[in-house]
C-alpha positions as CSV (number, residue, x, y, z in Angstrom):
1,M,70.1,43.6,173.3
2,N,67.5,44.1,176.0
3,T,65.9,40.8,175.2
4,D,69.2,38.9,175.6
5,K,69.9,40.7,178.9
6,N,66.5,39.6,180.2
7,L,67.2,36.0,179.1
8,V,70.4,36.1,180.9
9,D,68.7,37.5,184.0
10,S,66.1,34.8,183.7
11,E,68.6,32.1,183.6
12,Q,70.4,33.5,186.6
13,I,67.1,33.6,188.5
14,L,66.2,30.0,187.5
15,D,69.5,28.8,188.8
16,E,68.7,30.2,192.3
17,N,67.2,27.8,194.8
18,L,63.9,29.7,195.1
19,S,60.2,28.9,195.1
20,F,58.2,29.6,191.9
21,E,56.5,32.6,193.5
22,E,59.8,34.1,194.6
23,L,61.3,33.5,191.2
24,L,58.3,35.2,189.5
25,D,58.6,38.2,191.8
26,K,62.4,38.5,191.2
27,F,61.8,38.2,187.5
28,Y,59.2,41.0,187.6
29,I,61.5,43.3,189.6
30,K,64.4,42.8,187.2
31,S,62.2,43.3,184.2
32,H,60.1,46.3,185.3
33,I,61.5,48.0,188.3
34,T,64.7,49.9,187.4
35,E,67.1,51.8,189.5
36,G,66.0,55.5,189.6
37,S,62.4,54.6,189.6
38,I,60.1,56.0,192.3
39,I,57.8,53.6,194.1
40,K,55.4,53.8,197.1
41,V,56.5,52.0,200.2
42,T,55.1,51.4,203.7
43,V,57.1,51.8,206.9
44,I,57.1,48.5,208.8
45,S,60.0,49.0,211.2
46,L,62.3,51.7,212.7
47,Q,65.9,50.7,213.4
48,K,68.9,52.5,214.8
49,D,70.2,53.7,211.4
50,Y,67.5,52.6,208.9
51,V,63.9,52.6,208.3
52,I,62.6,49.3,206.9
53,V,59.8,49.5,204.4
54,D,57.6,47.1,202.5
55,T,58.2,47.6,198.8
56,G,55.2,45.6,197.8
57,F,57.4,42.9,196.4
58,K,58.9,39.9,198.1
59,C,61.9,41.9,199.2
60,E,62.0,44.7,201.7
61,G,63.8,48.0,201.5
62,L,66.1,50.2,203.6
63,I,66.0,54.0,203.8
64,S,68.6,55.8,205.9
65,L,67.1,57.3,209.1
66,K,69.1,60.5,208.4
67,E,66.5,61.3,205.6
68,F,63.9,61.7,208.3
69,P,65.1,64.7,210.3
70,S,63.7,65.0,213.8
71,A,61.9,68.0,215.2
72,N,62.4,68.7,218.9
73,G,63.8,65.2,219.3
74,E,60.8,63.5,217.8
75,M,61.0,61.4,214.6
76,T,59.0,62.6,211.6
77,V,58.3,59.1,210.5
78,A,56.2,56.4,212.1
79,I,55.3,52.7,211.4
80,G,52.5,52.5,208.9
81,D,53.4,55.8,207.0
82,T,53.2,55.5,203.2
83,I,56.0,57.4,201.5
84,E,57.5,57.7,198.0
85,A,61.1,56.6,197.6
86,L,63.7,56.3,194.8
87,I,65.3,52.9,194.1
88,E,69.1,53.3,194.4
89,E,69.9,49.6,194.3
90,R,67.2,47.2,193.5
91,E,69.1,44.2,194.8
92,H,71.9,44.9,197.3
93,E,74.3,42.1,198.2
94,S,72.7,42.1,201.6
95,G,69.4,41.1,200.0
96,W,67.8,44.4,200.8
97,M,66.5,47.0,198.2
98,I,68.3,50.3,198.9
99,L,65.9,53.3,198.7
100,S,66.1,57.1,199.2
101,K,63.3,59.3,200.2
102,D,65.3,62.5,199.7
103,K,66.1,61.7,196.1
104,A,62.5,60.8,195.5
105,D,61.5,64.2,196.9
106,K,64.0,65.9,194.7
107,V,62.9,64.1,191.6
108,K,59.3,65.0,192.5
109,I,60.3,68.7,193.1
110,W,62.1,68.8,189.7
111,D,59.0,67.4,188.0
112,E,56.8,70.0,189.7
113,I,59.2,72.8,188.8
114,E,59.4,71.5,185.2
115,L,55.6,71.5,185.1
116,A,55.4,75.0,186.5
117,N,57.9,76.1,183.9
118,Q,55.8,74.6,181.1
119,Q,52.6,76.2,182.4
120,E,54.3,79.5,183.3
121,A,53.0,79.1,186.8
122,L,54.4,80.8,189.9
123,V,56.8,79.0,192.3
124,S,57.3,80.0,196.0
125,G,60.7,80.3,197.4
126,T,62.9,81.8,200.2
127,I,66.0,83.9,199.5
128,V,68.8,82.1,201.3
129,G,71.9,84.0,200.4
130,K,73.8,86.5,198.2
131,V,75.9,85.2,195.3
132,K,77.8,86.8,192.5
133,G,75.4,88.7,190.3
134,G,72.3,88.2,192.4
135,L,70.7,86.0,195.1
136,Q,70.2,82.3,195.8
137,V,66.7,81.0,196.3
138,E,65.4,77.8,197.8
139,I,62.4,76.5,195.9
140,G,62.9,72.8,197.0
141,V,66.2,73.0,195.0
142,R,68.5,75.9,194.8
143,A,67.8,78.5,192.0
144,F,69.4,81.7,190.9
145,L,67.8,85.1,191.0
146,P,69.7,87.7,188.9
147,G,70.1,91.2,190.3
148,S,68.1,92.6,187.4
149,Q,65.2,90.4,188.2
150,I,64.8,91.1,191.9
151,D,62.5,94.1,191.8
152,L,61.1,96.7,189.5
153,R,63.9,99.0,190.6
154,P,67.5,98.3,191.5
155,V,67.9,97.1,195.0
156,K,71.0,98.5,196.8
157,D,71.0,96.4,199.9
158,L,70.7,92.7,198.8
159,D,71.5,91.4,202.3
160,S,68.2,92.9,203.6
161,L,66.3,90.4,201.4
162,V,67.9,87.3,202.8
163,G,65.2,85.2,204.6
164,M,62.3,86.8,202.7
165,K,59.8,84.6,201.0
166,Y,58.3,85.5,197.6
167,D,56.6,84.1,194.5
168,F,58.8,83.8,191.4
169,R,58.5,83.0,187.7
170,I,60.9,80.6,186.0
171,I,62.7,82.2,183.1
172,K,65.3,79.5,182.5
173,F,65.1,75.8,183.2
174,N,67.6,73.0,182.4
175,K,67.0,69.8,184.3
176,K,70.0,68.0,183.0
177,R,72.4,70.7,184.2
178,G,70.4,71.4,187.3
179,N,70.1,75.1,186.3
180,I,67.1,77.2,187.2
181,V,66.9,81.0,186.8
182,L,64.0,82.9,188.5
183,S,62.4,86.3,188.1
184,R,60.5,88.3,190.8
185,R,60.3,91.3,188.5
186,L,58.0,89.5,186.1
187,V,55.6,88.7,189.0
188,L,55.7,92.3,190.2
189,E,55.1,93.6,186.6
190,N,52.2,91.3,186.2
191,E,50.7,92.4,189.6
192,R,51.3,96.0,188.7
193,A,49.6,95.6,185.3
194,L,46.5,94.1,187.0
195,K,46.5,96.8,189.7
196,R,47.0,99.5,187.1
197,K,44.0,98.3,185.1
198,F,41.8,98.3,188.2
199,T,43.1,101.7,189.3
200,L,42.6,103.3,185.9
201,E,38.9,102.2,186.0
202,Q,38.5,104.1,189.3
203,L,40.5,107.3,188.5
204,E,38.3,110.3,188.3
205,A,38.6,113.9,189.7
206,G,37.2,113.9,193.2
207,T,37.8,110.3,194.0
208,V,39.5,109.5,197.3
209,L,42.0,106.6,197.1
210,E,44.5,104.9,199.3
211,G,48.1,104.9,198.1
212,L,51.7,104.1,199.1
213,V,54.3,106.9,199.4
214,K,56.8,105.7,196.7
215,N,59.2,108.6,196.4
216,L,59.9,112.0,198.0
217,T,61.3,115.0,196.2
218,D,61.8,118.7,197.2
219,Y,58.6,119.6,195.5
220,G,56.3,116.8,196.5
221,A,55.7,113.0,196.9
222,F,54.9,110.4,194.3
223,I,52.1,108.1,195.5
224,D,51.5,104.6,194.1
225,L,47.8,104.3,193.7
226,G,48.1,100.7,192.5
227,G,50.1,100.5,189.3
228,V,49.6,104.2,188.6
229,D,51.7,107.0,190.2
230,G,50.3,110.3,191.1
231,L,52.0,113.5,192.3
232,L,51.1,115.0,195.6
233,H,52.6,118.5,195.4
234,V,54.0,120.0,198.5
235,T,51.4,122.9,198.3
236,D,48.6,120.3,198.4
237,M,49.9,118.4,201.4
238,S,48.6,120.6,204.2
239,W,46.7,123.9,204.7
240,G,49.7,124.8,206.8
241,R,53.2,125.4,205.7
242,V,55.3,122.4,204.8
243,Q,59.0,123.0,204.5
244,K,59.8,119.7,202.8
245,P,57.7,116.6,202.1
246,S,60.0,114.4,204.3
247,D,58.7,116.4,207.3
248,M,55.3,114.8,206.8
249,F,55.9,111.4,205.1
250,Q,58.4,108.6,204.8
251,C,58.6,106.2,201.8
252,G,56.3,103.2,202.5
253,D,53.6,105.2,204.3
254,I,50.0,104.4,203.4
255,I,47.9,107.6,203.0
256,K,44.5,108.6,201.7
257,V,44.5,111.2,198.9
258,K,42.0,112.9,196.6
259,V,42.3,113.0,192.8
260,L,42.5,116.6,191.8
261,K,43.1,116.1,188.1
262,Y,43.5,113.1,185.8
263,D,44.7,113.5,182.2
264,K,43.8,110.2,180.4
265,E,46.1,111.0,177.4
266,S,49.2,111.6,179.4
267,E,48.0,109.5,182.4
268,R,49.1,112.2,184.7
269,V,47.5,112.3,188.1
270,S,47.5,115.3,190.4
271,L,46.6,114.5,194.1
272,G,45.7,116.4,197.2
273,L,45.8,115.6,200.8
274,K,44.6,118.9,202.4
275,Q,41.5,118.8,200.1
276,I,40.1,116.0,202.2
277,Q,40.5,118.0,205.3
278,K,38.6,121.1,206.5
279,D,40.0,124.5,205.2
280,P,41.0,126.4,208.4
281,W,40.4,129.7,206.5
282,N,36.6,129.0,206.7
283,D,36.7,129.9,210.4
284,V,39.0,132.9,210.1
285,P,36.2,135.6,210.0
286,N,34.8,134.2,213.2
287,E,38.1,133.9,215.0
288,F,40.1,137.0,214.0
289,A,39.3,140.7,213.5
290,V,41.2,143.8,212.5
291,G,42.8,145.3,215.6
292,D,43.2,142.1,217.5
293,T,46.5,141.4,219.2
294,V,47.6,137.9,218.4
295,Q,50.4,135.5,219.1
296,G,52.2,133.5,216.4
297,K,55.2,131.4,215.6
298,V,57.7,132.6,213.0
299,V,57.7,130.1,210.2
300,S,59.4,131.9,207.4
301,L,61.9,134.8,206.9
302,T,62.1,136.8,203.6
303,D,63.8,140.0,202.5
304,Y,60.4,141.8,202.7
305,G,59.1,140.5,206.0
306,I,58.2,137.4,208.1
307,F,55.3,135.0,208.0
308,I,53.9,133.8,211.4
309,E,51.5,130.9,211.9
310,L,48.4,132.0,213.8
311,Q,47.0,128.5,213.8
312,P,47.7,125.4,211.6
313,G,47.0,126.5,208.0
314,V,46.5,130.2,208.8
315,E,49.5,132.5,208.4
316,G,50.0,136.3,208.5
317,L,52.6,138.6,207.0
318,I,54.5,141.2,209.0
319,H,56.1,143.5,206.5
320,V,59.6,144.7,207.3
321,S,58.2,148.2,207.5
322,E,55.8,147.1,210.3
323,M,58.4,145.5,212.5
324,S,59.8,148.5,214.4
325,W,58.8,152.1,215.0
326,N,62.4,153.4,215.0
327,K,64.8,150.7,213.9
328,R,65.9,150.5,210.2
329,I,65.7,146.8,209.7
330,R,67.9,145.6,206.8
331,H,66.7,142.0,207.1
332,P,64.1,140.4,209.5
333,S,66.6,137.8,210.6
334,K,68.4,140.6,212.6
335,I,65.6,140.7,215.1
336,V,63.6,137.4,214.9
337,N,64.4,133.7,214.3
338,I,62.5,130.8,212.9
339,G,60.3,129.2,215.6
340,Q,60.2,132.3,217.8
341,M,56.9,133.4,219.2
342,V,55.9,137.1,218.5
343,S,53.0,139.4,219.3
344,A,51.4,141.4,216.5
345,V,48.3,143.4,215.7
346,I,46.0,142.4,212.8
347,L,46.0,145.3,210.3
348,D,44.0,143.7,207.5
349,I,42.2,140.4,206.6
350,D,41.4,139.4,203.0
351,T,39.7,136.0,203.0
352,S,39.4,136.0,199.2
353,T,43.1,135.9,198.8
354,K,43.7,134.2,202.2
355,R,46.0,137.0,203.4
356,I,46.4,138.6,206.8
357,S,48.5,141.7,207.2
358,L,50.1,142.1,210.7
359,G,52.1,144.7,212.5
360,M,54.6,143.9,215.1
361,K,55.4,147.5,216.0
362,Q,51.7,148.3,216.6
363,A,51.9,146.0,219.6
364,Q,54.3,148.5,221.2
365,P,54.0,152.2,221.9
366,N,55.0,154.5,219.1
367,P,58.0,156.5,220.4
368,W,57.6,159.1,217.6
369,L,54.4,160.2,219.1
370,Y,56.2,161.5,222.2
371,L,59.3,163.0,220.5
372,E,57.7,166.4,220.1
373,E,57.0,166.6,223.8
374,R,60.6,165.6,224.7
375,Y,62.2,167.7,222.0
376,P,60.3,170.9,221.3
377,I,61.3,173.0,218.3
378,G,64.3,175.1,219.2
379,T,65.7,172.5,221.6
380,V,69.5,172.1,221.4
381,I,70.6,168.5,221.4
382,R,74.1,167.0,221.4
383,G,74.9,163.7,219.7
384,R,77.4,161.7,217.6
385,I,77.3,161.6,213.9
386,R,76.1,158.1,212.9
387,N,76.2,158.5,209.1
388,I,77.3,161.0,206.5
389,T,75.7,161.2,203.0
390,E,76.0,163.7,200.2
391,F,72.9,165.4,201.3
392,G,73.7,165.8,205.0
393,I,74.6,164.2,208.3
394,F,72.6,161.9,210.7
395,I,73.0,162.6,214.4
396,H,72.0,159.9,216.9
397,I,69.4,161.3,219.3
398,E,68.1,158.2,221.2
399,E,67.6,154.5,220.5
400,G,66.2,154.1,217.1
401,V,65.9,157.9,216.4
402,D,68.4,159.8,214.2
403,G,68.1,163.4,213.2
404,L,69.1,164.8,209.8
405,V,71.1,168.0,209.4
406,H,70.6,168.8,205.7
407,I,73.7,170.1,203.9
408,S,71.9,173.4,203.5
409,D,71.6,173.7,207.2
410,L,75.3,173.2,208.0
411,S,76.6,176.8,207.6
412,W,75.2,180.2,206.9
413,T,78.2,181.3,204.9
414,H,80.4,178.2,204.0
415,K,79.4,176.6,200.7
416,V,79.7,172.9,201.6
417,K,80.1,170.6,198.6
418,H,80.0,167.4,200.7
419,P,79.5,167.2,204.5
420,S,82.6,165.0,204.8
421,E,84.6,168.2,204.0
422,V,83.6,169.5,207.5
423,F,82.6,166.4,209.6
424,Q,83.7,162.8,210.2
425,K,81.6,159.9,211.4
426,G,81.7,159.7,215.2
427,D,82.2,163.4,215.7
428,E,80.1,164.9,218.5
429,V,78.2,167.9,217.5
430,E,75.4,170.2,218.7
431,A,72.3,171.0,216.6
432,V,68.9,172.7,217.1
433,V,65.6,170.9,216.5
434,L,63.9,172.4,213.4
435,H,61.0,170.1,212.8
436,I,59.6,166.6,213.8
437,D,57.2,164.6,211.5
438,P,56.0,161.5,213.5
439,E,53.9,160.1,210.7
440,N,56.9,160.0,208.3
441,R,59.4,159.6,211.1
442,R,61.5,162.5,210.2
443,F,63.6,164.5,212.6
444,S,65.1,167.7,211.2
445,L,68.0,169.5,212.8
446,G,70.1,172.5,212.0
447,I,73.7,173.4,212.9
448,K,73.8,176.9,211.4
449,Q,70.7,177.8,213.3
450,M,72.8,177.6,216.4
451,Y,74.3,181.0,215.3
452,E,73.0,184.3,214.1
453,D,72.9,184.7,210.3
454,P,75.7,187.2,209.5
455,W,73.8,188.5,206.5
456,N,71.2,190.0,208.8
457,K,73.7,192.6,209.9
458,I,75.7,192.9,206.7
459,V,73.6,195.9,205.5
460,N,74.5,197.9,208.5
461,T,78.1,196.8,208.4
462,Y,78.6,197.4,204.7
463,P,76.0,199.9,203.4
464,K,75.6,200.4,199.7
465,G,78.4,202.7,198.3
466,S,80.9,201.6,200.9
467,K,84.5,201.2,200.0
468,V,85.9,197.9,201.2
469,E,89.1,195.8,200.8
470,G,88.8,192.1,199.9
471,V,90.7,189.1,198.7
472,V,90.3,187.4,195.3
473,K,88.9,183.9,196.0
474,K,87.7,182.7,192.7
475,I,88.0,183.8,189.0
476,T,85.5,182.9,186.3
477,D,85.0,184.0,182.7
478,F,82.3,186.5,183.8
479,G,84.1,188.0,186.8
480,S,85.7,187.3,190.2
481,F,84.4,186.5,193.7
482,I,85.9,188.7,196.4
483,E,85.8,187.7,200.1
484,I,85.0,190.8,202.1
485,E,85.1,188.9,205.4
486,P,85.1,185.2,206.2
487,G,82.0,183.6,204.6
488,I,80.9,186.9,202.9
489,D,81.6,187.0,199.2
490,G,80.7,189.6,196.6
491,L,80.8,189.4,192.8
492,L,83.0,191.7,190.8
493,H,81.5,191.4,187.4
494,I,83.8,191.7,184.3
495,S,81.8,194.8,183.3
496,E,82.8,196.5,186.6
497,F,86.5,195.9,186.4
498,S,87.3,199.1,184.5
499,K,86.0,201.8,182.2
500,K,88.2,200.1,179.6
501,R,87.1,196.9,177.9
502,I,88.5,193.8,179.6
503,K,88.8,190.6,177.7
504,S,89.2,188.3,180.7
505,P,89.4,188.8,184.4
506,K,92.5,186.6,184.5
507,D,94.3,189.3,182.5
508,V,93.8,191.7,185.5
509,L,93.6,189.6,188.7
510,K,94.9,186.4,190.2
511,I,93.7,184.4,193.2
512,G,95.0,185.9,196.5
513,D,95.2,189.5,195.3
514,R,94.0,192.1,197.7
515,I,92.0,194.8,196.0
516,N,89.7,197.8,196.9
517,V,86.2,197.7,195.6
518,Q,82.9,199.6,196.1
519,I,79.6,198.0,197.1
520,I,77.1,198.8,194.4
521,D,74.4,196.4,195.3
522,I,73.4,194.3,198.4
523,D,70.5,191.9,199.1
524,P,70.6,190.0,202.4
525,K,67.5,187.9,201.6
526,I,69.2,186.2,198.6
527,R,72.7,186.7,200.1
528,R,74.0,188.6,197.1
529,M,76.5,191.5,197.0
530,G,77.6,193.4,193.8
531,L,81.1,195.0,193.7
532,S,82.8,197.4,191.3
533,I,86.2,198.8,190.7
534,K,84.9,201.0,187.9
535,A,82.5,202.7,190.3
536,L,85.3,203.3,192.8
537,E,87.4,204.9,190.1
538,S,84.6,207.2,189.1
539,S,84.0,208.3,192.6
540,E,87.7,209.0,193.1
541,D,87.7,211.0,189.8
542,V,84.8,213.1,191.1
543,L,86.6,213.8,194.3
544,S,89.8,214.8,192.5
545,D,87.8,217.3,190.3
């Protein structure tokens, strides 16, 4: 069929009134130059709407001027330029050959892309927009970049990539359908593999490398050393205190780090930043001494004290017990804040453990050293009750100083089970100073010492053998306690109830009974008095005889 067609074309050519040379040229064109072919042409003229080119045959060609966009008003084509063009119509009715430079460029681009696909070569392109499922890339023609192939990790903000130029790998190519699918991930994976191989060859404890801050966590930063990630722990970032890694770095920062440890089997890499810097503790013995008064910034608060920074990388601890001479501090936050500057005295330096003990109260006069001068023993003070415990009451004396009245010093005669039976918080009371211990910060007071001990005169008031009247206050299995006067009790033992045998004191007495008894024993030192009904009865019998 092709032969017949050529014969027909030849007959049509011979019928035309042309020279032999023109007929031969037309026959060649019809036989060998087909529409869609790409030929080289030379620009011979620039017209208003067209560029006229020499096709190399006896006919000239036309290319639309629109295919030569101008830059700054100047044409990008000139007479004499040789370009490639695609034949759209080899013989237009006007007698011209209609050509297209754009279509030739596209065919050429598709050929180059096809070759790159076959050779698994990289293609360069610019991301021009976001489409469903990914991005659109201009590589000479439009190609699709799926979201999963954009980067090694998911990219949240695709719009930020528009306008960026990258290299890509072709993972799907269909010229007939005009379908091209790209991958940047494969390019990055390949680059990472090459970097990783190079990095692993250099990894060794002690090596200093440059890396990219890849990710930040609460406990450290992951550094990309070039295909291999290493952990820079927060404790190895600085000789000073680092609250959180984000205070020092941002993702994307380039930093130098030292390899502290490399495990080839697990490929775990531990990094350090402070290790390539001078340890400030090396100068501590020359700059600080025990007894020095120093200034520092509060950098941390704990239940047991505060840490203050004396200089970058050197901190000292002020224990809660060393913060005040007279205040009972429940938590350091009650008196200091983070960032506050405080004065302290160096109590101890241990360079081996890198610890400095400080005292804040030592920078102030110790008020306890002067209490004995202001409150000599025997001084009567007046104050309000600040606290009541089972063992006594605390009376406020002055700022930061409370005195304790022990339960045993509340009354000479009253047996107090709990101080709250007698006092309430806020009551104003008087007490006498018994003892002051500045070292242990103890201030002892007494309330009963404000009065004379009634037992000192009890022997004269109630000599042994005296007959007295009392009230039954308490009954036990072994006897009954009889109150002789307020606060003075004596024991009437069951054996002293009667000459007759008594099974139980309750069979004879009840609380509130008023009875006569005889004092048979008395000891003021141990505050004990023995009573007897039986002795009283015997003495009465003697008198009656």
